[in-house]
N, C-alpha and C positions, 0 to 999 in steps of 0.2 A: 504494500500500500504506500502511495506517495504521501508527501506532507499534505495532508488533506486539510468564529465564529460568532457573535450575538445569537441568542436563542431564536428558534423558528417563530414565525408569526403565529398567532392563535388560529388563523384560518386563511382562506384564500382571499386575495385582494385583486380587484379587477380594474380599478382606475389606474391611470398611467403613473401618477406620482407614487402611489402606494406600491405598485408592482415593481418599480425600479428602486424604491427605497430612498433614503436621504443621500443625495449626491455629495461627494466630497471632492476636493481638488484633484485627487488622484484617480477618481472614477472617470471612465470614458464610456459614453452610452451611444449606441446606434439603435434608434427606436423608429422603425419604419411605419408603425401604426399602433393604435390603442388596443387592438383586439388581444385577448388573452391567448397566448400560445398553448398548444396541446402539450408540448414537451419542453422542459428546460434541461439542457445538457450542462452539468456543472463540472468545472475543471479546477479543483484546488491544486495549488502548486507552491513549491518552495525550492529555490536554488537550482533549478534544472532548466535553463533556457532552451537548450537544444531539444530535450525530451518534450517539454510542454509545447514547443512549436510543432513538433510532429504529432502530438496528441490533438491539437486544434486542427491541424491540416487534415487529419483523418476524419474529424467530425465534419468539416466543410465539404470534403469529398463525398461523404456519405449522406449528407442531409439536403433535402430540397429547401432552398432559402426563400424562394419567391412567394410561397403561399402563406407565410406568416405563422405556420404551425410550430416552428421550432425557434428557440432562443439559446444562445450560448452565454453562460456565466463563468467568468474566470476570476477567481479569488487568489491573489498573489501575495504570499508572505515574504517575498524578496524582490520588490519592484526595481530596486537599484540594479539588480542582476538580470531579471527576467522580463521587465516591462516592454522593452523594445521587441524582443522575440514574440511576445504575446500579441502586441499591436500589429506586427507584420503579418502574423498568421491570420488575425481577425480581419485584416484589410481585404482578404479574399472572400469574406462572408457578406452576403447581401441582406441577410435577415437581421432580426433583433439580437443585440449583444450587449453585454455589460462587462467591462474590465474594472476590477477593484484592486487598486494597489494599496495594500495595508501599510500604514506608516511605521509599523513594527511587526515582528514575527509574533502573531497571536497564537501560534501553536496549531498542531494538526487538528485536534478536535474542534477548536473554535473556528478553524477555517472551513471545516465541513458544515458546521452550523450556520456560518455566514452565507455559504452558498444557498442553503435552504431558505434563509431569511430574505435574501435578495432576489430569489427566483420568482417568476410570475406564472410559470406553467402549471397546468393541472396535474402533470406527472413529472417526475424527476429521475434522471439517471446521472450517476457520477462516472466521469472518465478522468481518473487521476493522471497526473502529469507523466507517469511512466506507462500508461495504458493507451490503447487505441481502439477506435471503432473500425470494424471491417467494412469493405465496400457494400453498399446496399443495406446497412444496418438500420438506419433511421426509418426508411419506408417500412421495414419489417416491424419495427416498434410501433409505428403509427397504425399499421393494420391491426396489430394485436390490441392496441388501446381501443380502436374503433369497434372491435368485436367483443370487448370485455363486458362482463356483467357488473352491476353496481358493487357487488361484493369482491370483485377482483382488484384488491388494493395493492397487491404485490405480484408482479410479473417477473418470472425468472427465465432467462435465456441461456443458451450455451456459450461457453467461453473457452478460448484456446490459451493455454499457458505457453509462453514463448520465452526464449533466451534473448540476450542482448543483440544477437544477429538476426532475430526474427524467426529462428527455427522453432517449429512446434515441438514442445516437450511432451505435452499430453493434452487431451481434449476432455472437457467436462460438458457433456451434452445430454440431451434427452431424446430418446428414440421416438417418442410420440408425445402429443399434448396430454396433459393430465392436471387435474386440480387436487391438491392435497389439503386436507383439513388441518387445523392447528396441531393435532396430536402427531400425525405423520410428518408434518413439516418440521416441527420442533425436534422430533426424534432424529431426523436426518441431519439437522443442523448440529446437534450436540454429539452425534456419534463420531464425527471426525471432520477434518478439514475438507474443503472442496465442494460444498453444496451451494453456498451463496458467495458470489464474487462481486465486488463493487461494480465493474463495468458490465455485469450481466443482469443486474436487478433494476427494474423500473418500479417506482413506488408513487402512489398517489400523494399529492401535496397535502391533502387533508389527513392522510394516514400518518405522515411525518408530524404534522401539527398535533394530532391527538396523542402520538407516542411520546412527544417531548424530544429534547435535543440529545445528540450524541453525548455520552457521559465521559468526561475527561478522567474521572477516577479509575476507569477500567484500563487506561493506557492504550497500548497498541491494539488490543482486541476490542476496542470500542465499537467496531463495526459488527462483530459477532453479537455483542450485547444488544445492539439496535435490532439486528435481525431477529433475535429472540423476542423482543417486544412486539415487533410487527407480525411475525409468524404465529405467535401465541394468540394474537387477536384475530388475524385475518386468514391464516393459512397461506397458500401460494398457488398460483397458476403457472405451471411449467410448460414451456414452449420449445419445440424442436429446433428452432432457428439458432444458429451460432452467430453472434453479433459483434464480438469484441475479442481483443487479445490482451491478456493479462501478463505483464512483464515480470519475469523472475530474474533478478540480477543482484550482484553483491551490494549495491547501494540502496536497494529497496528497503522500506521500513521493516517489512516482514523478514527479510534476510539479514538485515544488519542489527536488529534490535538485540539487546542483551537479555538472554533468558536467564533469570536469576530468581532467587527466593521471592523478591518483591513482585516480579512479573507473574510468577506462579500464583501468589496470593491474590493479585488483581484478577487474574483469569478465573480463579476459584469463585469469585463473586458472581460470575455469570451463572454458574450452576446453583448457587444459593438463590439467585433470583428466579431461576427456572423452577425451583421447587415451589416458590410462592405463587406461580401462575396456576398451579393445579392441573396443567394440561397433561403431564405425564406422571405415572406413579413414581414414588420415591425410589423403588428398587430399579426401575428402568433408568432413571437419571443417574443412579450410582454406577450402574454398569457402563453407561455412556461416558460418565466422567472418568472412569478408569481408562477406557480406550483413548479418550481425548488427550489426557495428560501423558499417557505412554507415547502417543504419536508426537505430541508437542516436544517432549524431551528427546526422543529418538531422532526426530527430524533436525533438531538443533545440533545434536551430536554428529549426525550424518554430514551436515554442511562443514563442520570442522574437520572431520576425517577426510572428506574429499579434497580439502585444501592442504592436507598433511599436518594439520594442527592437532596433534594428539593430546596435548595438554588441555586445550580448549574443550575437546570432546570429552575428556575425562571429567572436567569440571561440570559439564552439562549432565553427564550420566550420574554424577554425585547427587543431583537433584532428586533422584529416586529415594534418597535417604531422608528427605524432608518429612517430618511427621505428617504433614497434610497430604503428602503423596503416598506415603506408606499405608495410611489408613484406607486408601482407595482399594488396596488389594491388587492382584495381578490382572493383566489383560491377556487372555489366552491368544487373541489375535496377534498381539505384538510381542508376546513372550519369546518366540524364536529369535526375532531380530534383536531384542533386548539382550539376550544371552550372547549372541554373536558380537554385538558392540561392546559388551562387558569384557570380552576377550580382546577385542581390537584395541581398546584404550589402554590395555596393559601390555601390548606388543611393542617391540622395538619400532621406532618411527620409520626406519628403512623398509620395514615390511608392510606398513600400512597402505601406502599408495598402490602397490601391486595387488594387495588383498581387496582394496576398494574397487579396483578395476575389474577384478574377478567377480565381485558382487554385482557390479553394473552389467557385466556380460550375462550373468545369470538373471538379471532383472528382478532380483529378489524383492527390492522395495516395491516395485510396481505390482508384483504378484500378491504381496501382503496387503497393499492398499486395495487391490481388487476384491479381496475378501470382505472389505468394508464398503463396497460399492463406491469407491472413491475414484474409479476410472470413468468409463462411459456409463452414465446412469440410465438404466432402462426401466421405464414405467409402462404399465399396461394401459 
């Protein structure tokens, strides 16, 4: 997740002044008409001028600008670095747009909330600065919105995970359209990573307003906690179209965040809140929680091992010794890989790289993830 705010407005605003919010000297507005757009595409950014320019270009190439159905909102936490790149990319856009240059870095969570607060569309999608929309994505979103029921507050599309060179690492997609109620949707969310991705989820503005703002207390997993609130209220409509590319690279927030005891404690809060929703039985949440934290820790260790950082991987694996993690018990799905990694972090560093290459050839990580339906999700 890129560096993704003021709290969201309490409801939809339709007049021009309210829709665009209070203008500041650093704001730049292109407003071709007063009509409320169907879709706001929100681009929170920080310190990535090249990447954000490519993200905006992908939106412009994907979106029909002339009919007024789409607006682009850019909230920039580093205008001294990124403003020129953002403006150049927006110059090619003929529709409604708003560039917000924050006079200071307001942080990832506040940047997300600011996007919602300043957007005027009936539906919102986030395309963070290191993500992109695929060609033809916006028409697919608009068609899905047009055929939605009143209860379809959350629309979930397929996403490609790509590396820095744009190579597809894996696809998270749906074989067919399906509507999941709150119980099934929350279960899939909490069982492991890869069900809801920022550039693949379209949410009604009124649903965001009712749910409240992204919570900074959760830290880097603030998006997961928001999806919990939304899915526990509305469920989700899953669509088979793949609309976006989610970038996996060393500088992404997901890849670069420090997984430590504090991060574990913050993420535990998500499961505490899941219990208060009453959507899932406590025993189901407990099993999901064990799986989730096993995957979280093992994934962090995996990144260190692939780079040859055995010490870092050993520190990540030591998180299994935290009392809060120990009380979760084992996860049978992840136990084999946990045992393998426990051996690897105690191996001579010279052996780790060849052993990791062997694991990659065996595709062991993908096979284990497939057991949790974290590859191509098939729904009846």
